Residue frames as qw, qx, qy, qz and C-alpha x, y, z in Angstrom:
[[0.747, 0.363, 0.208, -0.517, 58.61, -11.79, 10.64],
 [0.503, 0.572, -0.589, -0.272, 61.11, -13.54, 8.38],
 [0.982, -0.167, -0.032, -0.087, 61.58, -16.60, 10.58],
 [0.467, 0.662, -0.501, 0.305, 65.30, -15.91, 10.69],
 [0.365, -0.574, 0.584, -0.442, 65.57, -16.55, 14.44],
 [0.926, -0.056, 0.290, -0.235, 64.19, -20.09, 14.10],
 [0.846, 0.484, -0.175, 0.141, 66.62, -20.93, 11.31],
 [0.170, 0.712, -0.541, 0.414, 69.56, -19.52, 13.29],
 [0.620, -0.427, 0.525, -0.397, 68.58, -21.57, 16.34],
 [0.973, 0.164, 0.127, -0.098, 68.29, -24.72, 14.22],
 [0.623, 0.640, -0.361, 0.269, 71.73, -24.07, 12.78],
 [0.156, -0.658, 0.584, -0.448, 73.16, -23.63, 16.26],
 [0.833, -0.221, 0.400, -0.312, 71.58, -26.87, 17.53],
 [0.946, 0.312, 0.068, 0.051, 72.88, -28.83, 14.55],
 [0.362, 0.793, -0.420, 0.254, 76.33, -27.24, 14.80],
 [0.564, -0.560, 0.569, -0.211, 77.11, -29.20, 17.97],
 [0.203, 0.421, -0.849, -0.249, 79.26, -32.13, 16.73],
 [0.148, 0.064, 0.973, -0.168, 77.22, -34.85, 18.42],
 [0.415, 0.564, 0.543, -0.464, 73.98, -33.31, 17.05],
 [0.006, -0.386, 0.481, 0.787, 75.19, -32.49, 13.54],
 [0.351, 0.060, -0.618, -0.701, 72.26, -32.52, 11.13],
 [0.094, -0.194, -0.962, 0.170, 70.05, -34.47, 13.52],
 [0.106, 0.525, 0.592, -0.602, 67.34, -31.89, 14.17],
 [0.054, 0.428, 0.534, 0.727, 64.56, -30.26, 12.18],
 [0.112, 0.244, 0.444, -0.855, 62.00, -27.65, 13.15],
 [0.002, 0.553, 0.756, 0.351, 58.26, -27.57, 12.52],
 [0.020, -0.153, -0.224, 0.962, 56.87, -24.04, 12.71],
 [0.216, 0.640, 0.718, -0.166, 53.23, -23.04, 12.82],
 [0.181, 0.671, 0.316, 0.646, 51.65, -20.22, 10.87],
 [0.107, 0.102, -0.369, 0.918, 51.66, -16.93, 12.73],
 [0.297, -0.612, -0.719, -0.143, 48.62, -16.52, 14.97],
 [0.199, -0.341, -0.382, 0.836, 47.06, -13.62, 16.83],
 [0.201, 0.783, 0.585, -0.071, 44.16, -11.19, 16.51],
 [0.012, 0.944, -0.034, -0.327, 46.20, -8.02, 16.16],
 [0.543, 0.768, -0.336, 0.051, 49.21, -7.03, 14.12],
 [0.176, -0.592, 0.756, -0.217, 51.33, -8.57, 16.86],
 [0.940, 0.059, -0.192, -0.277, 51.41, -12.24, 15.98],
 [0.410, -0.569, 0.709, -0.067, 53.30, -15.20, 17.40],
 [0.730, 0.348, -0.540, -0.233, 54.50, -18.54, 16.13],
 [0.828, -0.392, 0.382, -0.123, 54.85, -21.96, 17.72],
 [0.508, 0.598, -0.615, -0.080, 57.84, -24.14, 16.87],
 [0.917, -0.296, 0.256, -0.083, 58.77, -27.76, 17.60],
 [0.222, 0.670, -0.705, -0.071, 62.37, -28.89, 17.32],
 [0.928, -0.119, 0.279, -0.217, 62.69, -32.66, 16.93],
 [0.267, -0.481, 0.787, 0.279, 65.28, -35.33, 16.20],
 [0.653, 0.353, -0.343, -0.576, 64.47, -36.82, 12.80],
 [0.364, 0.239, -0.900, -0.021, 65.90, -40.26, 13.60],
 [0.016, -0.137, -0.875, 0.464, 63.47, -40.72, 16.49],
 [0.289, 0.497, 0.483, -0.660, 60.40, -38.58, 15.85],
 [0.152, 0.282, 0.717, 0.619, 58.00, -38.72, 12.93],
 [0.276, 0.249, 0.195, -0.908, 55.55, -35.85, 12.43],
 [0.268, 0.348, 0.893, 0.102, 52.20, -37.40, 11.47],
 [0.066, 0.740, 0.512, 0.431, 50.07, -34.29, 11.08],
 [0.264, -0.311, -0.315, 0.857, 49.81, -30.69, 12.24],
 [0.008, 0.655, 0.498, 0.567, 47.33, -27.84, 12.12],
 [0.071, -0.144, 0.326, -0.932, 46.16, -24.68, 13.84],
 [0.067, 0.412, 0.857, -0.301, 43.04, -25.35, 15.90],
 [0.114, -0.449, -0.463, -0.756, 39.91, -23.98, 14.23],
 [0.064, -0.171, -0.617, 0.766, 38.57, -21.93, 17.10],
 [0.044, -0.549, -0.734, -0.397, 34.77, -21.98, 16.57],
 [0.277, -0.854, -0.431, 0.092, 33.98, -19.53, 19.40],
 [0.348, 0.714, -0.163, 0.586, 37.01, -17.31, 18.84],
 [0.701, -0.699, -0.134, 0.048, 38.02, -18.03, 22.44],
 [0.770, -0.292, 0.100, 0.558, 41.78, -18.07, 21.99],
 [0.053, 0.908, -0.169, -0.379, 43.78, -14.93, 21.33],
 [0.192, 0.569, -0.751, -0.274, 46.43, -17.19, 19.81],
 [0.925, 0.031, -0.092, -0.366, 44.89, -20.44, 18.58],
 [0.682, -0.441, 0.580, 0.065, 46.65, -23.64, 19.74],
 [0.447, 0.544, -0.647, -0.293, 48.99, -25.49, 17.39],
 [0.884, -0.140, 0.375, -0.239, 48.17, -29.22, 17.27],
 [0.365, 0.586, -0.706, -0.160, 50.85, -31.69, 16.22],
 [0.955, -0.160, 0.176, -0.177, 50.57, -35.48, 16.19],
 [0.177, 0.692, -0.700, -0.016, 53.81, -37.45, 16.41],
 [0.988, -0.086, -0.126, -0.032, 55.11, -40.98, 16.52],
 [0.079, -0.776, 0.605, -0.161, 58.24, -41.82, 18.55],
 [0.814, 0.162, -0.554, -0.071, 59.77, -45.27, 18.04],
 [0.438, 0.233, -0.700, 0.513, 61.80, -45.24, 21.23],
 [0.393, -0.265, 0.386, -0.791, 58.93, -44.48, 23.63],
 [0.244, 0.055, 0.943, -0.222, 57.09, -47.34, 25.34],
 [0.019, 0.309, 0.828, 0.468, 54.12, -48.73, 23.41],
 [0.079, -0.714, -0.654, 0.238, 51.44, -47.05, 25.54],
 [0.056, -0.866, -0.095, 0.488, 52.83, -43.63, 24.59],
 [0.503, -0.150, 0.508, 0.683, 54.59, -43.95, 21.24],
 [0.105, 0.476, 0.496, 0.719, 51.93, -41.88, 19.48],
 [0.179, -0.657, -0.520, 0.515, 50.55, -38.68, 20.96],
 [0.225, 0.790, 0.300, 0.486, 49.39, -35.17, 20.15],
 [0.364, -0.214, -0.258, 0.869, 51.03, -31.97, 21.30],
 [0.011, 0.874, 0.431, 0.222, 48.74, -29.02, 21.93],
 [0.469, -0.020, -0.142, 0.872, 50.96, -25.93, 22.04],
 [0.129, -0.855, -0.453, -0.215, 49.42, -22.84, 23.58],
 [0.294, 0.005, -0.274, 0.916, 50.31, -19.33, 24.75],
 [0.101, -0.748, -0.655, 0.024, 47.29, -17.89, 26.51],
 [0.040, 0.676, 0.026, 0.735, 46.40, -14.24, 26.79],
 [0.229, 0.048, -0.691, 0.684, 47.14, -13.31, 30.44],
 [0.339, -0.027, 0.265, -0.902, 43.89, -11.45, 31.03],
 [0.819, 0.044, -0.120, -0.560, 41.79, -14.38, 29.72],
 [0.149, 0.405, -0.899, 0.072, 44.03, -17.20, 30.95],
 [0.431, 0.014, 0.783, -0.448, 41.35, -18.95, 33.00],
 [0.724, 0.454, 0.179, -0.489, 38.87, -19.07, 30.10],
 [0.546, 0.596, -0.546, -0.220, 41.47, -20.21, 27.60],
 [0.050, -0.328, 0.921, -0.202, 42.82, -22.91, 29.93],
 [0.587, 0.193, 0.627, -0.475, 39.27, -24.19, 30.46],
 [0.684, 0.574, -0.079, -0.444, 38.74, -24.16, 26.68],
 [0.147, 0.525, -0.824, -0.155, 41.69, -26.50, 26.17],
 [0.515, 0.060, 0.813, -0.264, 39.36, -29.31, 27.25],
 [0.683, 0.603, 0.227, -0.344, 37.42, -28.70, 24.01],
 [0.335, 0.719, -0.568, -0.220, 40.67, -28.74, 22.06],
 [0.235, -0.299, 0.922, -0.079, 41.54, -32.10, 23.59],
 [0.637, 0.334, 0.618, -0.317, 38.09, -33.44, 22.65],
 [0.569, 0.730, -0.154, -0.347, 38.60, -32.18, 19.10],
 [0.097, 0.582, -0.800, -0.112, 41.90, -34.08, 18.90],
 [0.404, -0.042, 0.892, -0.197, 40.28, -37.27, 20.18],
 [0.634, 0.513, 0.438, -0.378, 37.29, -36.98, 17.85],
 [0.547, 0.767, -0.186, -0.278, 39.15, -36.04, 14.66],
 [0.342, 0.619, -0.707, 0.012, 42.42, -37.93, 15.01],
 [0.925, -0.237, -0.252, -0.159, 41.23, -40.76, 17.29],
 [0.560, 0.296, -0.533, 0.561, 44.14, -40.11, 19.62],
 [0.596, -0.733, -0.322, -0.060, 43.66, -40.22, 23.40],
 [0.685, -0.329, -0.096, 0.643, 47.25, -39.41, 24.31],
 [0.198, 0.868, 0.152, 0.430, 47.54, -35.64, 24.49],
 [0.551, -0.313, -0.237, 0.736, 50.18, -33.32, 25.94],
 [0.055, 0.939, 0.236, 0.243, 49.11, -29.71, 26.49],
 [0.670, -0.344, -0.063, 0.655, 52.12, -27.47, 26.98],
 [0.318, 0.596, 0.160, 0.720, 53.30, -23.91, 26.79],
 [0.085, 0.033, -0.360, 0.929, 53.02, -20.59, 28.56],
 [0.226, -0.576, -0.761, -0.197, 49.54, -20.91, 30.05],
 [0.089, -0.449, 0.205, -0.865, 49.92, -17.92, 32.38],
 [0.687, -0.396, -0.568, -0.220, 48.45, -20.38, 34.85],
 [0.602, -0.355, -0.462, 0.546, 49.50, -18.63, 38.03],
 [0.263, -0.045, -0.123, 0.956, 50.11, -15.33, 39.78],
 [0.233, 0.314, 0.240, -0.889, 47.71, -12.48, 39.20],
 [0.405, 0.147, -0.551, -0.715, 46.06, -14.17, 36.21],
 [0.622, -0.218, -0.723, -0.205, 44.60, -17.20, 38.01],
 [0.416, -0.483, 0.400, -0.659, 42.84, -17.12, 41.37],
 [0.141, -0.130, 0.952, -0.237, 42.47, -20.12, 43.67],
 [0.562, 0.335, 0.529, -0.540, 38.72, -20.09, 43.15],
 [0.530, 0.531, -0.391, -0.533, 39.22, -20.33, 39.38],
 [0.162, 0.294, -0.939, -0.075, 40.64, -23.83, 39.72],
 [0.413, 0.107, 0.762, -0.487, 37.46, -25.03, 41.43],
 [0.664, 0.533, 0.351, -0.390, 35.46, -24.81, 38.20],
 [0.269, 0.662, -0.558, -0.421, 38.17, -25.04, 35.54],
 [0.959, 0.143, 0.033, -0.243, 37.57, -28.23, 33.53],
 [0.642, 0.547, -0.504, 0.186, 41.24, -28.77, 32.79],
 [0.155, -0.499, 0.701, -0.485, 41.78, -29.45, 36.50],
 [0.907, -0.099, -0.040, -0.409, 39.72, -32.64, 36.25],
 [0.741, -0.423, 0.522, 0.009, 41.10, -35.95, 37.46],
 [0.875, 0.347, 0.288, 0.175, 41.82, -37.11, 33.90],
 [0.433, 0.818, -0.153, 0.347, 44.41, -34.35, 33.43],
 [0.803, -0.390, -0.116, 0.436, 47.82, -34.74, 35.03],
 [0.117, 0.970, -0.134, 0.167, 49.53, -31.39, 35.66],
 [0.868, 0.054, -0.243, 0.429, 53.21, -32.33, 35.71],
 [0.295, 0.289, -0.257, 0.874, 54.43, -28.86, 36.73],
 [0.300, -0.617, -0.690, 0.230, 52.65, -28.08, 40.04],
 [0.030, -0.924, -0.281, -0.256, 51.22, -24.73, 41.13],
 [0.507, -0.831, 0.052, 0.222, 53.96, -23.91, 43.62],
 [0.734, -0.046, 0.293, 0.611, 56.85, -24.14, 41.14],
 [0.075, 0.841, -0.075, -0.530, 58.41, -20.95, 39.75],
 [0.759, 0.328, 0.430, 0.362, 58.97, -21.12, 36.00],
 [0.254, 0.956, 0.047, 0.139, 60.06, -17.50, 35.56],
 [0.724, 0.131, -0.159, 0.658, 63.59, -16.19, 35.31],
 [0.009, -0.599, 0.078, -0.797, 62.59, -12.97, 37.05],
 [0.027, -0.074, 0.696, -0.713, 61.28, -12.09, 40.50],
 [0.560, -0.172, -0.304, -0.751, 57.68, -12.86, 39.48],
 [0.176, -0.122, 0.909, -0.357, 57.57, -16.27, 41.26],
 [0.710, 0.252, 0.191, -0.629, 54.78, -17.90, 39.27],
 [0.501, -0.008, 0.845, 0.184, 54.06, -21.24, 37.59],
 [0.460, 0.553, -0.111, -0.686, 53.18, -19.80, 34.20],
 [0.459, 0.419, -0.698, -0.356, 54.63, -22.59, 32.06],
 [0.713, -0.137, 0.561, -0.396, 52.94, -25.96, 32.33],
 [0.298, 0.188, -0.871, -0.342, 52.82, -29.49, 30.93],
 [0.677, -0.006, 0.442, -0.588, 49.51, -31.36, 31.20],
 [0.165, 0.198, -0.920, -0.294, 49.29, -35.01, 30.14],
 [0.706, 0.064, 0.385, -0.591, 46.16, -37.06, 29.59],
 [0.827, 0.318, -0.353, -0.301, 45.30, -40.48, 28.22],
 [0.980, -0.148, -0.089, 0.095, 47.01, -43.87, 28.65],
 [0.608, 0.507, -0.297, 0.534, 50.42, -42.24, 28.26],
 [0.386, -0.783, 0.235, -0.428, 50.15, -40.92, 31.82],
 [0.929, -0.334, 0.156, 0.019, 51.42, -44.36, 32.90],
 [0.831, 0.307, 0.005, 0.463, 54.56, -43.85, 30.80],
 [0.027, 0.903, -0.183, 0.387, 55.66, -40.61, 32.46],
 [0.645, 0.115, -0.561, 0.507, 58.90, -41.17, 34.35],
 [0.503, -0.771, -0.379, 0.098, 58.27, -40.44, 38.01],
 [0.414, -0.785, 0.002, 0.460, 59.72, -37.12, 39.25],
 [0.589, 0.137, 0.383, 0.699, 61.10, -36.29, 35.79],
 [0.121, 0.844, 0.349, 0.389, 59.00, -33.14, 35.34],
 [0.513, -0.560, -0.155, 0.632, 60.97, -30.07, 36.34],
 [0.211, 0.973, -0.022, -0.086, 62.01, -26.54, 35.54],
 [0.832, 0.149, 0.025, 0.533, 65.36, -26.51, 33.75],
 [0.198, -0.957, 0.056, 0.206, 67.38, -23.73, 35.34],
 [0.837, 0.396, 0.033, 0.375, 69.99, -23.66, 32.63],
 [0.094, 0.884, -0.262, 0.376, 71.74, -20.59, 34.03],
 [0.619, -0.612, 0.465, -0.160, 72.78, -22.62, 37.06],
 [0.948, 0.083, 0.291, 0.104, 73.55, -25.72, 34.98],
 [0.713, 0.497, 0.100, 0.483, 75.76, -23.84, 32.51],
 [0.476, -0.488, -0.139, 0.718, 76.95, -21.09, 34.86],
 [0.239, 0.572, 0.387, 0.682, 75.32, -18.31, 32.83],
 [0.120, -0.086, -0.323, 0.935, 75.19, -14.79, 34.21],
 [0.206, 0.618, 0.621, -0.435, 71.90, -13.05, 35.01],
 [0.204, 0.624, -0.197, -0.729, 72.53, -10.52, 32.25],
 [0.131, 0.208, -0.843, -0.478, 72.95, -13.28, 29.68],
 [0.115, 0.329, 0.922, -0.170, 69.91, -15.12, 31.07],
 [0.253, 0.647, 0.372, -0.616, 67.64, -12.10, 30.58],
 [0.211, 0.493, -0.483, -0.692, 68.74, -11.80, 26.97],
 [0.056, -0.018, -0.965, -0.254, 67.44, -15.31, 26.31],
 [0.421, -0.493, -0.615, -0.449, 64.03, -15.26, 28.03],
 [0.300, -0.419, 0.423, -0.745, 62.20, -14.24, 31.16],
 [0.912, -0.152, 0.092, -0.371, 60.95, -17.86, 31.41],
 [0.270, -0.429, 0.859, 0.072, 62.77, -21.10, 32.12],
 [0.559, 0.100, -0.697, -0.439, 62.09, -24.20, 30.01],
 [0.699, -0.223, 0.520, -0.437, 60.01, -26.99, 31.56],
 [0.464, 0.356, -0.770, -0.256, 60.57, -30.64, 30.71],
 [0.777, -0.223, 0.482, -0.337, 59.70, -34.25, 31.51],
 [0.081, 0.372, -0.886, -0.267, 60.62, -37.76, 30.37],
 [0.881, 0.058, -0.037, -0.468, 58.69, -40.73, 29.00],
 [0.727, -0.289, 0.620, 0.057, 59.67, -44.33, 29.53],
 [0.418, 0.644, -0.491, -0.412, 61.71, -45.57, 26.60],
 [0.930, 0.019, 0.365, 0.046, 62.49, -48.79, 24.77],
 [0.446, -0.321, 0.563, 0.617, 65.30, -49.68, 22.43],
 [0.404, 0.510, -0.295, -0.700, 65.01, -48.41, 18.86],
 [0.917, 0.228, 0.200, -0.258, 63.45, -51.08, 16.55],
 [0.645, 0.635, -0.421, 0.065, 66.70, -51.30, 14.58],
 [0.010, 0.516, -0.761, 0.394, 68.49, -52.16, 17.81],
 [0.710, -0.178, 0.423, -0.535, 65.68, -54.22, 19.33],
 [0.911, 0.277, -0.207, -0.224, 65.96, -56.96, 16.71],
 [0.583, 0.426, -0.614, 0.319, 69.44, -57.74, 18.05],
 [0.182, -0.400, 0.600, -0.669, 68.41, -57.75, 21.72],
 [0.635, -0.310, -0.694, -0.137, 67.09, -60.58, 23.86],
 [0.272, -0.533, 0.389, -0.701, 65.81, -59.70, 27.32],
 [0.605, -0.159, -0.776, 0.082, 65.59, -62.10, 30.23],
 [0.490, -0.611, 0.246, -0.570, 64.01, -62.00, 33.64],
 [0.625, 0.179, -0.739, 0.176, 65.74, -64.46, 35.96],
 [0.674, -0.635, 0.210, -0.315, 65.25, -66.02, 39.35],
 [0.584, 0.422, -0.656, 0.224, 68.18, -67.89, 40.83],
 [0.782, -0.567, 0.123, -0.228, 68.53, -70.22, 43.83],
 [0.356, 0.582, -0.702, 0.204, 71.88, -71.41, 45.21],
 [0.916, -0.365, -0.011, -0.167, 72.29, -74.70, 47.09],
 [0.015, -0.748, 0.655, -0.104, 75.59, -75.49, 48.85],
 [0.790, -0.115, 0.598, -0.079, 74.81, -79.18, 48.92],
 [0.218, 0.592, -0.625, -0.459, 76.58, -80.98, 46.10],
 [0.885, 0.184, -0.285, -0.319, 76.11, -84.04, 43.89],
 [0.745, -0.471, 0.469, -0.058, 77.39, -87.29, 45.35],
 [0.912, 0.274, 0.239, 0.192, 78.57, -88.93, 42.12],
 [0.539, -0.267, 0.318, 0.733, 81.89, -88.34, 40.37],
 [0.271, 0.735, 0.091, -0.614, 81.49, -85.15, 38.34],
 [0.114, 0.452, -0.684, -0.561, 83.44, -86.27, 35.26],
 [0.087, 0.139, 0.981, 0.107, 81.53, -89.53, 35.16],
 [0.259, 0.611, 0.572, -0.481, 78.25, -87.68, 35.69],
 [0.265, 0.662, -0.208, -0.669, 78.96, -85.45, 32.68],
 [0.063, 0.276, -0.862, -0.421, 79.98, -88.36, 30.45],
 [0.012, 0.246, 0.969, 0.019, 76.88, -90.37, 31.29],
 [0.265, 0.389, 0.364, -0.804, 74.32, -87.56, 31.45],
 [0.095, -0.153, -0.774, -0.608, 71.29, -88.38, 29.32],
 [0.146, 0.492, 0.677, -0.528, 67.97, -86.73, 30.02],
 [0.254, 0.585, 0.630, 0.443, 65.29, -85.84, 27.53],
 [0.012, 0.930, 0.275, 0.245, 64.84, -82.09, 26.86],
 [0.422, -0.864, 0.194, 0.194, 68.22, -81.28, 28.49],
 [0.738, 0.524, -0.242, 0.349, 71.79, -80.74, 27.32],
 [0.649, -0.717, 0.084, 0.241, 74.87, -80.81, 29.55],
 [0.592, 0.691, -0.192, 0.369, 78.17, -79.12, 28.81],
 [0.751, -0.465, -0.137, 0.449, 81.42, -79.13, 30.73],
 [0.181, 0.942, -0.153, 0.238, 83.50, -75.99, 31.29],
 [0.896, -0.120, -0.152, 0.400, 87.20, -76.53, 31.98],
 [0.330, -0.866, 0.168, 0.337, 90.13, -74.66, 33.49],
 [0.376, 0.792, -0.452, -0.163, 93.29, -73.87, 31.50],
 [0.175, -0.462, 0.868, -0.053, 94.91, -76.92, 33.02],
 [0.453, 0.031, -0.791, -0.410, 92.12, -79.12, 31.71],
 [0.025, -0.174, -0.872, 0.456, 90.29, -79.71, 34.98],
 [0.165, -0.608, -0.683, -0.370, 86.49, -79.71, 35.04],
 [0.043, 0.112, -0.305, 0.945, 85.38, -76.36, 36.50],
 [0.464, 0.211, 0.436, -0.742, 81.62, -76.61, 36.17],
 [0.147, 0.261, 0.897, 0.324, 78.79, -78.42, 34.44],
 [0.330, 0.221, 0.063, -0.916, 76.03, -76.40, 32.81],
 [0.170, 0.311, 0.929, 0.103, 72.73, -78.17, 32.24],
 [0.268, 0.205, -0.062, -0.939, 70.17, -76.36, 30.08],
 [0.481, 0.399, 0.754, -0.200, 66.59, -77.30, 29.30],
 [0.198, 0.410, 0.597, 0.660, 64.80, -76.69, 26.04],
 [0.174, -0.012, 0.132, -0.976, 62.71, -73.53, 25.99],
 [0.056, -0.454, -0.889, -0.006, 59.14, -74.17, 27.07],
 [0.085, -0.473, -0.297, -0.826, 56.11, -71.91, 26.83],
 [0.598, -0.640, -0.320, -0.361, 54.45, -72.58, 30.18],
 [0.251, -0.666, 0.509, -0.483, 55.39, -71.87, 33.77],
 [0.878, -0.231, 0.323, -0.268, 54.21, -75.37, 34.78],
 [0.910, 0.374, -0.119, 0.136, 56.39, -76.95, 32.09],
 [0.267, 0.709, -0.479, 0.442, 59.44, -75.14, 33.40],
 [0.518, -0.518, 0.521, -0.437, 58.84, -76.41, 36.92],
 [0.979, 0.045, 0.144, -0.136, 58.32, -79.95, 35.60],
 [0.655, 0.602, -0.379, 0.255, 61.78, -79.70, 34.01],
 [0.092, -0.617, 0.611, -0.488, 63.24, -79.15, 37.47],
 [0.816, -0.211, 0.385, -0.375, 61.22, -82.07, 38.87],
 [0.927, 0.352, -0.127, 0.002, 62.62, -84.25, 36.06],
 [0.356, 0.648, -0.552, 0.386, 66.14, -83.28, 37.08],
 [0.459, -0.466, 0.575, -0.492, 65.38, -84.32, 40.65],
 [0.950, 0.046, 0.191, -0.244, 64.01, -87.67, 39.49],
 [0.755, 0.543, -0.334, 0.152, 67.14, -88.20, 37.43],
 [0.591, 0.119, -0.529, 0.597, 69.47, -87.53, 40.39],
 [0.440, -0.808, -0.390, -0.036, 68.18, -86.51, 43.82],
 [0.579, -0.491, -0.044, 0.649, 71.53, -85.08, 44.81],
 [0.321, 0.281, 0.356, 0.832, 71.38, -82.82, 41.77],
 [0.289, -0.477, -0.149, -0.817, 68.16, -81.11, 42.92],
 [0.121, -0.096, -0.827, 0.540, 67.50, -81.43, 46.63],
 [0.121, -0.677, -0.724, -0.057, 63.98, -81.18, 47.99],
 [0.231, -0.708, -0.230, 0.627, 64.86, -77.84, 49.59],
 [0.139, -0.252, 0.436, 0.853, 66.11, -76.47, 46.26],
 [0.031, -0.378, -0.803, -0.459, 62.97, -77.70, 44.50],
 [0.189, -0.750, -0.603, 0.197, 60.69, -76.09, 47.11],
 [0.233, -0.598, -0.012, 0.767, 62.64, -72.81, 47.03],
 [0.090, -0.031, 0.590, 0.802, 62.45, -72.57, 43.25],
 [0.098, -0.553, -0.783, -0.265, 58.72, -73.27, 43.29],
 [0.227, -0.749, -0.429, 0.450, 58.14, -70.60, 45.92],
 [0.184, -0.486, 0.201, 0.830, 60.16, -67.98, 44.05],
 [0.059, 0.149, 0.724, 0.671, 58.58, -68.82, 40.70],
 [0.119, -0.680, -0.722, -0.042, 55.08, -68.49, 42.14],
 [0.230, -0.749, -0.227, 0.578, 56.04, -65.12, 43.60],
 [0.190, -0.428, 0.365, 0.805, 57.93, -63.69, 40.64],
 [0.194, 0.274, 0.787, 0.517, 55.79, -64.93, 37.76],
 [0.023, 0.798, 0.584, -0.147, 52.93, -62.71, 38.93],
 [0.104, -0.822, 0.053, 0.558, 55.11, -59.66, 38.31],
 [0.351, -0.100, 0.663, 0.653, 56.25, -60.77, 34.86],
 [0.334, 0.240, -0.244, -0.878, 54.51, -59.35, 31.84],
 [0.560, 0.206, 0.750, -0.287, 51.29, -61.39, 31.80],
 [0.620, 0.667, 0.019, -0.414, 50.36, -60.17, 28.34],
 [0.215, 0.625, -0.722, -0.205, 53.69, -61.43, 27.05],
 [0.263, -0.132, 0.947, -0.131, 53.01, -64.84, 28.53],
 [0.594, 0.424, 0.533, -0.427, 49.40, -64.95, 27.34],
 [0.567, 0.711, -0.187, -0.372, 50.42, -64.12, 23.79],
 [0.965, 0.026, 0.195, 0.172, 53.00, -66.89, 23.87],
 [0.447, 0.829, -0.233, 0.243, 55.86, -64.52, 23.05],
 [0.250, -0.723, 0.588, -0.262, 57.81, -65.45, 26.14],
 [0.864, 0.099, -0.493, -0.005, 59.67, -68.70, 26.71],
 [0.642, -0.688, 0.311, -0.133, 60.91, -70.27, 29.94],
 [0.730, 0.406, -0.520, 0.179, 64.28, -71.94, 30.28],
 [0.780, -0.618, 0.103, -0.012, 65.82, -73.83, 33.18],
 [0.519, 0.631, -0.489, 0.305, 69.55, -73.68, 33.79],
 [0.828, -0.559, 0.031, 0.037, 71.42, -75.73, 36.39],
 [0.372, 0.744, -0.484, 0.272, 75.06, -74.86, 37.10],
 [0.911, -0.372, -0.092, 0.151, 77.07, -77.46, 38.95],
 [0.126, 0.889, -0.383, 0.220, 80.07, -75.52, 40.23],
 [0.914, -0.014, -0.344, 0.216, 82.76, -78.12, 40.77],
 [0.438, 0.348, -0.391, 0.731, 85.31, -75.71, 42.21],
 [0.261, -0.387, 0.280, -0.839, 82.95, -73.94, 44.64],
 [0.144, -0.150, -0.964, 0.166, 81.05, -77.16, 45.44],
 [0.315, 0.380, 0.458, -0.739, 77.61, -75.66, 44.97],
 [0.223, 0.393, 0.794, 0.406, 74.63, -75.91, 42.62],
 [0.159, 0.350, 0.109, -0.917, 72.80, -72.88, 41.20],
 [0.259, 0.474, 0.817, 0.200, 69.35, -73.36, 39.69],
 [0.109, 0.366, 0.005, -0.924, 67.95, -70.49, 37.62],
 [0.364, 0.571, 0.729, 0.106, 64.75, -70.01, 35.66],
 [0.054, -0.330, 0.165, 0.928, 64.53, -67.29, 33.02],
 [0.500, 0.679, 0.521, -0.129, 61.78, -65.93, 30.82],
 [0.359, -0.184, 0.452, 0.796, 63.11, -64.88, 27.45],
 [0.408, 0.757, 0.380, -0.340, 61.33, -62.33, 25.28]]
């Protein structure tokens, strides 16, 4: 009842050199109808996770033996569609598991109504299997609706004993379902991973942990130093007909810059021609047409047609929102490889 076990676990987690001082724990009040009460706890990395709010669910119908613990968090490194979400932590009473699982739909609605948050993760020991849930129960249970994604399926064993049941579950709902990394949800059999004996395993728990991953982005402090590019590239083994040194000396085309790259012996190795950054796909293609008008041997008709085909194909898969908001810029790069006698035309979108 003192909370000593939680503090000892936190000390152990932070004692690992690469984790030193990185983690904190958020513990719920003790819940339960009888003198036997339980407590939910969330361990989190302070540099990545911000706790926005937390509370014990006010159970109006006294449905839950142990009321769920609701925690809203913000995570900077998770993709935008999922960087804020609510955790609904629950340990159901085995004999009323079906009713309590069904009632979690009302908890989710409460979260959406009070905190205006659609992204919700329901997780914990739901006793959602074995002798506590029958197949017919799932037919009417509201939490089995299409809007709820059960990441740990019914056939998976989450117990560390011979029970063979999927008691422990993770259910995700809201837009964040699109940010769940495919096939990342699994039971973590740490005894096999760390070569722990069965005796030691039983001293820890008769359940295995369950886990999953969300798509991530670079931390904002890192992101400001990062530029990302999506590139298409076409290679043409036909080469310019004019003298390359003379071509570089005389190059003069609006919206372009040409630079020569040389070997240690001073010989011209390649010529790099870069366009200014433009905001439209059509403007980028016009840059390539301008290069062809300037010197037909620089951009052959075949190269021009190939670039147009690839750009039409690839641009549809680029982030349309990025383009619509004008945050992305196109750039054309033409590499005249003097040593390999080839020309490489690339188009990149820079965000």
